[in-house]
C-alpha positions, 0 to 999 in steps of 0.5 A, a space after each residue: 861800447 861800440 861793437 868789434 869789427 869782424 875778424 880779417 878774412 886772412 886770420 881765419 885761414 892763416 895765423 897772423 902777428 900784428 903789433 903796434 908800438 908807441 915811443 914814450 920816455 916818461 911812461 905816458 904812452 897811450 897807444 892812441 898814436 903808434 909810431 911803428 907797426 908790424 904785421 906778419 902772415 905766420 903761415 908763409 913767414 913763420 920767422 917774421 922776416 917780411 913786415 907786410 904792414 906797408 903793403 896793406 891797404 888803408 882800410 885793412 890798416 884801420 881795421 887792425 888798429 881798431 881791433 888792437 885798440 879794442 883789446 888794449 882798452 877792454 877788461 873782463 867780459 868786455 874783451 873779445 
């Protein structure tokens, strides 16, 4: 298994909430190709009113997706 990417710098200073959603009507969602993303800086937006995902650069978006995928597919001692 590939090593996990380092945590985002912002996560060490401010709590964050990150979510990925995939639509499926037959229960076949794999979350490999999410259709909706949300990212909130909880320190400055505790009510999650401003989805900051669209303002993020592509590298950071990729890092978040890789991290979420690693959590989704881990089990037991392989989980971060």
